[in-house]
C-alpha positions as CSV (number, residue, x, y, z in Angstrom):
1,M,169.1,56.7,-23.3
2,G,168.1,53.1,-23.8
3,K,164.5,53.8,-23.0
4,G,164.3,56.4,-25.8
5,G,163.6,60.0,-25.6
6,M,162.7,63.0,-27.7
7,S,164.8,65.4,-29.6
8,H,165.1,69.1,-28.7
9,G,162.6,69.8,-31.5
10,N,159.8,67.9,-29.7
11,V,160.3,69.3,-26.2
12,G,157.8,71.7,-24.7
13,E,158.2,74.0,-21.7
14,G,157.9,71.2,-19.2
15,K,155.8,71.2,-16.0
16,D,155.5,74.4,-14.0
17,G,158.4,74.8,-11.6
18,E,160.2,71.7,-12.9
19,E,163.8,71.8,-14.1
20,E,164.1,71.2,-17.8
21,N,166.2,68.2,-18.6
22,M,169.2,69.0,-20.7
23,A,171.6,66.7,-22.6
24,A,174.7,66.9,-24.9
25,W,173.4,66.5,-28.5
26,L,175.6,65.5,-31.3
27,L,174.3,67.4,-34.3
28,G,177.1,67.0,-36.8
29,V,180.8,66.7,-37.2
30,N,182.4,68.5,-34.3
31,N,179.0,70.0,-33.5
32,L,177.9,69.2,-30.0
33,K,175.3,71.4,-28.2
34,I,173.5,71.3,-24.8
35,L,169.8,71.2,-25.6
36,P,166.6,70.1,-23.9
37,F,165.9,66.3,-23.7
38,K,162.5,65.1,-22.8
39,L,162.4,61.9,-20.7
40,P,160.0,59.1,-21.4
41,T,157.3,58.2,-18.8
42,L,158.6,56.3,-15.8
43,G,157.5,52.7,-16.1
44,P,156.8,50.4,-13.1
45,H,160.2,48.7,-13.5
46,D,162.2,51.8,-14.3
47,A,164.3,54.3,-12.3
48,R,164.9,58.0,-13.0
49,I,168.6,58.7,-12.4
50,R,170.3,62.1,-12.0
51,M,173.6,61.7,-13.8
52,K,176.7,62.6,-11.7
53,A,179.6,61.2,-13.8
54,V,179.8,60.2,-17.5
55,G,183.0,59.1,-19.1
56,I,184.0,60.0,-22.6
57,C,184.7,56.8,-24.6
58,G,186.6,56.5,-27.8
59,S,183.3,55.7,-29.6
60,D,182.0,59.1,-28.5
61,V,185.0,60.7,-30.0
62,H,184.6,58.8,-33.3
63,Y,181.0,59.9,-33.5
64,L,181.9,63.5,-32.8
65,K,184.7,63.6,-35.4
66,E,183.3,61.3,-38.1
67,M,179.6,60.7,-37.3
68,K,180.2,57.0,-37.6
69,L,182.0,54.1,-36.0
70,A,182.3,50.8,-38.0
71,D,178.8,50.1,-39.3
72,F,177.1,52.5,-36.9
73,V,176.3,55.8,-38.6
74,V,174.7,58.9,-36.9
75,T,171.9,60.0,-39.3
76,E,170.0,62.2,-36.9
77,P,170.7,64.2,-33.7
78,M,171.8,61.9,-30.9
79,V,172.7,62.2,-27.2
80,I,176.1,60.8,-26.5
81,G,177.7,59.1,-23.5
82,H,177.4,55.6,-22.0
83,E,179.9,55.2,-19.2
84,C,177.9,56.5,-16.3
85,A,176.8,56.6,-12.7
86,G,174.3,58.7,-10.8
87,V,171.8,59.1,-8.0
88,V,168.3,57.6,-8.0
89,E,165.6,60.3,-7.9
90,E,162.5,58.2,-8.5
91,V,161.6,54.6,-8.9
92,G,158.7,52.8,-10.5
93,T,155.9,51.1,-8.5
94,E,157.4,47.6,-8.9
95,V,161.0,48.5,-8.1
96,K,162.0,47.0,-4.7
97,H,165.8,47.1,-4.6
98,L,166.4,50.8,-5.1
99,V,165.2,53.9,-3.3
100,P,165.7,57.6,-4.0
101,G,169.2,58.7,-2.9
102,D,170.9,55.4,-3.9
103,R,174.1,55.9,-5.8
104,V,174.2,53.5,-8.8
105,A,176.4,52.4,-11.7
106,I,174.4,51.8,-14.9
107,E,174.6,49.0,-17.4
108,P,174.3,50.9,-20.7
109,G,173.1,47.9,-22.8
110,I,169.4,46.9,-22.8
111,S,168.8,43.5,-24.2
112,C,165.5,41.9,-25.2
113,W,165.7,39.4,-22.2
114,R,163.8,36.9,-24.3
115,C,166.1,35.4,-26.9
116,A,168.2,32.2,-26.3
117,L,171.4,34.2,-25.7
118,C,169.7,36.4,-23.0
119,K,168.3,33.3,-21.3
120,E,171.8,31.7,-21.3
121,G,173.1,34.8,-19.4
122,R,175.0,36.1,-22.5
123,Y,172.8,39.1,-22.9
124,N,175.7,41.2,-24.2
125,L,175.3,39.2,-27.5
126,C,171.6,39.9,-27.8
127,P,170.8,40.7,-31.5
128,E,168.3,43.3,-30.3
129,M,170.6,45.1,-28.0
130,K,169.9,48.8,-27.4
131,F,173.1,50.4,-26.2
132,F,173.5,54.0,-25.0
133,A,174.9,56.3,-27.7
134,T,174.9,53.7,-30.4
135,P,172.8,55.0,-33.3
136,P,169.8,55.4,-33.2
137,V,169.8,55.0,-29.4
138,H,170.3,58.1,-27.2
139,G,173.0,58.1,-24.6
140,S,173.4,59.3,-21.0
141,L,175.3,62.6,-21.1
142,A,172.2,64.4,-19.6
143,N,171.0,65.8,-16.4
144,Q,168.7,62.8,-16.0
145,I,167.8,59.6,-17.7
146,V,165.1,56.9,-17.3
147,H,166.5,53.3,-17.3
148,P,165.4,49.8,-16.4
149,A,166.0,49.5,-12.6
150,D,167.4,46.0,-13.0
151,L,170.3,47.6,-14.9
152,C,171.1,50.0,-12.1
153,F,173.6,48.7,-9.6
154,K,174.1,50.2,-6.1
155,L,177.6,51.4,-5.4
156,P,179.3,50.5,-2.1
157,D,180.0,53.5,0.2
158,N,183.7,53.3,-0.6
159,V,183.2,53.6,-4.3
160,S,182.9,57.1,-5.8
161,L,180.5,58.1,-8.5
162,E,183.4,58.7,-10.8
163,E,184.7,55.2,-10.1
164,G,181.2,53.9,-10.7
165,A,181.2,55.4,-14.1
166,M,184.3,53.4,-14.8
167,C,182.6,50.1,-14.1
168,E,181.5,49.7,-17.8
169,P,185.0,50.1,-19.3
170,L,186.5,48.1,-16.4
171,S,184.2,45.2,-17.2
172,V,185.9,44.9,-20.6
173,G,189.2,44.1,-18.9
174,V,187.6,41.8,-16.4
175,H,185.8,39.9,-19.2
176,A,189.0,39.6,-21.2
177,C,190.8,38.1,-18.2
178,R,188.0,35.7,-17.6
179,R,188.0,34.6,-21.2
180,A,191.8,34.1,-21.0
181,N,191.7,32.3,-17.7
182,V,194.2,34.7,-16.2
183,G,195.7,33.5,-12.9
184,P,198.8,33.4,-10.8
185,E,200.6,31.3,-13.5
186,T,199.6,33.5,-16.5
187,N,201.8,36.0,-18.2
188,V,199.8,38.6,-20.0
189,L,200.4,40.7,-23.1
190,V,198.1,43.7,-23.6
191,M,198.2,45.2,-27.1
192,G,197.6,49.0,-26.8
193,A,197.9,51.3,-23.8
194,G,194.8,53.3,-24.2
195,P,192.1,53.4,-21.5
196,I,190.8,49.9,-22.2
197,G,194.4,48.6,-22.3
198,L,195.1,50.2,-19.0
199,V,192.1,48.8,-17.2
200,T,192.9,45.4,-18.7
201,M,196.4,45.7,-17.4
202,L,195.0,46.4,-13.9
203,A,192.5,43.7,-14.1
204,A,195.2,41.2,-15.1
205,R,197.2,42.1,-12.0
206,A,194.0,41.8,-9.9
207,F,193.5,38.3,-11.3
208,G,197.0,37.4,-10.0
209,S,199.1,37.6,-13.2
210,P,202.8,37.8,-12.1
211,R,203.9,39.6,-15.3
212,V,201.8,41.9,-17.5
213,V,203.5,43.4,-20.6
214,I,201.7,46.3,-22.4
215,V,202.8,47.6,-25.7
216,D,202.0,50.7,-27.8
217,V,203.6,53.1,-30.3
218,D,202.6,56.2,-28.4
219,D,205.3,57.2,-25.8
220,H,202.8,59.2,-23.7
221,R,200.5,56.3,-23.4
222,L,203.4,54.1,-22.4
223,S,204.5,56.6,-19.8
224,V,201.0,56.5,-18.3
225,A,201.0,52.7,-18.3
226,K,204.4,52.7,-16.5
227,A,203.1,55.2,-13.9
228,W,200.0,53.1,-13.3
229,S,202.0,49.9,-13.2
230,R,204.2,51.2,-10.5
231,R,201.3,52.4,-8.5
232,D,199.5,49.1,-9.0
233,H,202.6,47.2,-8.0
234,Q,202.8,49.1,-4.7
235,S,199.1,48.5,-4.0
236,F,199.5,44.7,-4.5
237,N,202.6,44.4,-2.4
C-alpha cells in the first residue's frame, strides 16, 4: 500500500475484538501466502478502505514468477495488487468528500505533489512516485488499506466494484487514445490483444474510431478480441 505498512514479522495480536488485517504476501518465486498486514495510522487526509475487488495485472504475474519486472526487483516480502476498488470504512478528520459506505476506485500511484511535473498535472511522471506493488511499495491485495483520500474516487451507482477495479487498466487505453487524438476519422491499430490491448480497443471505439484493428500471435487472445469487438459493435449501434 502506498502509505506503507508492516510485514507479517512486525504484527502483533491487534486490538481486542478487532479483525486482523490480512494480505497476499509475495515471499519468493511462486510463493504467495496470506499473512497479517498491519496498517499505518489513519492520517487527517487519509481514508481506510475495505478492498472488494483487486485485479491481477501482468506485473503481479511477473513478480510472482520471476521476482522482478524490468529494473524493479523484489528483495523483501511484498504485498501485491494495484488494480482495486473498495468501500470506505473510515476517513481522516480533514476529509470532506468521502463518508463511510462510499464505494471508491483507487488511484494506485502516490506522487510527491510538489515537483514541477506534479504541479503541471503530469503527476504520473513524478520521479518520486510510490506505486502499489512496485518494490519496495506494498500493494492492495488485502482486507483493508489506508490511502490518501484525494486518490479515492466515488463510483456511480451503476458502476460495480469489479468495474471500478478496472478503472486503472482502462485509463491506459484512454490515455493512449488521447495521446493519439483518436476520433471519428481515425483508424487505429492495436499491437497485442492482452488485457491492455482489449481495453485500448474498446477505448478507441468509445472515442469514435470507425475502424480498430488488433493483432496478436495468440489465437485465443484474438478470439477474445473478436468476441468483445462484436459485443462492442452491438453496443455502439
